[in-house]
N, C-alpha and C positions, 0 to 999 in steps of 0.2 A: 347305668340306661341316661340317656337326654330321654324325656319331656315332647322336646318340641315336637314329636312328628302323633304327637299320642290320643288320642281323640279328646276332648271336651266337649262338658253341654254346660250351659250355667240358665239355670228355668225351660223356656221350653226350645231353644235354641241350640243346635247340635254342629258340633263344626269337624272336620273327620282327619282335623289335625290345631296346631298350635301358633302358624303361621296364621300374622293376619297384615292384609295393608293398610296400612297409615295413610290416612286423606292428602294426595296430593295437588294446589293448585293448578291448576295446567292451562290456565288464561286464554281459556281458546271457544268460550261462550260466541255470542253471538243477542246481545239486548239480553243477557239475561242465558238467552236458549243455549242449550246444549249445539254440540256441530256435529259436522260427519266425524271432526280428531275425537269425540268418548266415545263415537260409536265406535269406530277400532281399538281404542283406547282404553276402551271402559271391557272389553270384548275377548284384547291379548293377558290384562288379565285374570278376565276370571275361566282364563286356559293356565295359569299358572302352577297351581297345586297348592295356594296354598287355602287357609282355610276360611277365612271371610274377610273380605273386600269391601271399604270404607270408602266411598266416594270423597271430591273435593267440598271444601268448606262450601259451603250450597246457603245463598242470600235469601232473606224470608220476605227481603223488600228492596224497590232499585238502592236506595235512598243508600242500603246498609252495605255495599259492598267497597272492594277496597280496592277494588279497579273495577272500571269497565267491562274491563274483558272475565272479571268475574260469572258466576254457573247460581242460576237463581229461583226457586221457586215459588213467587209473588202472582201467575197471574194465570190464566188459561195456557197462552201460549209456551210460559216457558214449564209447564205441567206437561203438556201432551210432549214435550220436544226434550226432556226429562223423559218421558214411560218409554218417545219409541227406540231411548238409548239403548235403556235399559233392557227396553221387548233384546234388542242384537244382542248383548251378552249373554241374559237368560235363555237366547235360543245353540246357546252352547255350552253353557254349564250353569252347573243347580248350585255354584256356590252362591252361602250366603250374602245376600250384599246390600249394608249400611250407608247411612247420612248424614255430613257433619252438616248438617242444620249451622247456618250463623249469621250473624249480624254482628257486623264493624265499632260502630259507634261511632264512638270520636276519632280512630282511626281510617271510618270511611273516606273514602275520596271520590265517590261518586255523590 
């Protein structure tokens, strides 16, 4: 029998199943801020029934983005926009959600 749909606990994290939504760059941020697209996209994924969702690569500073449309978490504005989009998804789902923090280093184009 497949264990794909079996619950899994990793330390304090409990997943209802072993399906994980991998981070997908959406290139839809506005100056690093989550946009309306993120409100809809994250909420849709949070309703999918997966055990865990990981939010797209989110830059820790503006110059570390791969593209100008990458998401960021480097100041109060980007934090507020991220929190607002996350609150919408959490309003409809209790799925655990993680974030992939990123810095593109030499690959950064912005």
